[in-house]
C-alpha positions in Angstrom: 39.8 -55.9 -16.4 41.4 -52.6 -15.6 42.1 -51.0 -12.2 42.6 -47.3 -11.8 44.1 -45.7 -8.7 44.1 -41.9 -8.3 46.3 -39.8 -6.1 47.2 -36.2 -5.5 44.0 -34.6 -4.3 43.8 -32.4 -1.2 43.1 -28.9 0.1 44.6 -25.9 -1.7 44.0 -22.1 -1.5 42.4 -20.3 -4.4 45.1 -19.6 -7.0 47.1 -22.6 -6.0 48.0 -25.7 -7.9 47.6 -29.5 -7.6 48.7 -32.4 -9.7 46.5 -35.5 -9.9 47.9 -38.9 -11.0 46.1 -42.0 -12.1 47.8 -45.3 -12.6 46.1 -48.0 -14.6 46.9 -51.7 -14.1 45.4 -55.0 -15.3 45.3 -57.1 -18.4 45.1 -54.4 -20.9 48.4 -53.7 -22.8 47.5 -50.2 -24.0 44.7 -47.7 -23.4 43.0 -45.7 -26.1 41.4 -42.9 -24.1 42.1 -41.7 -20.6 40.6 -38.8 -18.9 39.4 -36.9 -15.8 35.8 -36.2 -14.7 34.6 -34.4 -11.6 31.5 -34.3 -9.5 30.7 -31.5 -7.1 28.1 -31.9 -4.3 24.6 -31.8 -5.7 25.8 -31.8 -9.3 26.2 -34.3 -12.1 29.5 -35.8 -13.0 31.1 -33.7 -15.7 34.0 -34.0 -18.2 37.2 -32.2 -17.3 39.7 -33.4 -19.9 40.5 -36.4 -22.0 43.6 -37.5 -23.9 44.3 -40.0 -26.7 47.6 -40.7 -28.3 47.2 -37.7 -30.6 45.0 -35.2 -29.0 43.4 -33.8 -25.8 40.1 -32.0 -25.1 39.1 -29.8 -22.2 36.0 -28.5 -20.7 35.6 -24.7 -21.3 35.7 -24.1 -17.6 39.3 -25.4 -17.3 40.9 -24.4 -20.5 44.1 -22.5 -20.0 44.3 -23.6 -16.4 44.4 -27.4 -16.5 46.7 -29.6 -18.5 46.2 -33.3 -19.1 49.1 -35.6 -20.0 50.0 -39.2 -20.1 52.9 -41.6 -19.8 52.0 -44.6 -22.0 54.9 -46.7 -20.7 53.4 -46.5 -17.2 49.7 -46.4 -18.3 49.4 -43.3 -16.2 47.5 -40.1 -16.8 48.1 -36.8 -15.1 46.1 -33.6 -14.5 48.0 -30.5 -13.7 45.6 -27.9 -12.2 46.8 -24.3 -11.9 45.0 -21.1 -10.9 42.5 -23.2 -8.9 39.1 -21.7 -8.0 36.6 -22.6 -5.3 34.3 -23.8 -8.1 36.9 -26.5 -9.0 36.1 -28.2 -5.7 34.8 -31.7 -6.4 35.7 -35.3 -6.4 37.9 -36.0 -9.4 37.6 -39.4 -11.1 40.0 -41.0 -13.5 38.5 -42.8 -16.4 39.9 -45.1 -19.1 38.4 -46.4 -22.3 40.9 -49.1 -23.4 39.4 -49.8 -26.8 37.8 -46.5 -27.7 34.3 -47.9 -27.6 32.9 -45.8 -24.8 33.2 -48.6 -22.3 34.8 -46.8 -19.4 36.6 -48.0 -16.3 36.6 -45.7 -13.3 38.8 -44.9 -10.4 37.6 -44.5 -6.8 37.9 -40.7 -6.9 40.1 -38.2 -5.1 38.8 -35.1 -3.3 40.0 -31.7 -4.4 39.0 -28.8 -2.2 39.8 -25.2 -3.1 39.2 -22.9 -0.1 40.9 -20.2 1.9 
């Protein structure tokens, strides 16, 4: 089993920055894929970014503004979000696929609101 706890959400003005963190704990020694998804009101959950030991991927809508990183010693993944826009407003969920077999564990979500 794996538990994921997110932190770092909040209210920020357009153009501002936030940094999300997600700490994983449990019986898994290492995690193959970690990532962030988001769900805005009335919309489906969508991929924001994922990271493995060797590469990262981003949704087109966040490329150049968001950066995903991880600390494997702490089993923690981060999402640095810059130049935030109102359309980035959503609940952000941390996800982890320990074995790379598309069996994901999910965090409880953290609200990000971009508004003036």
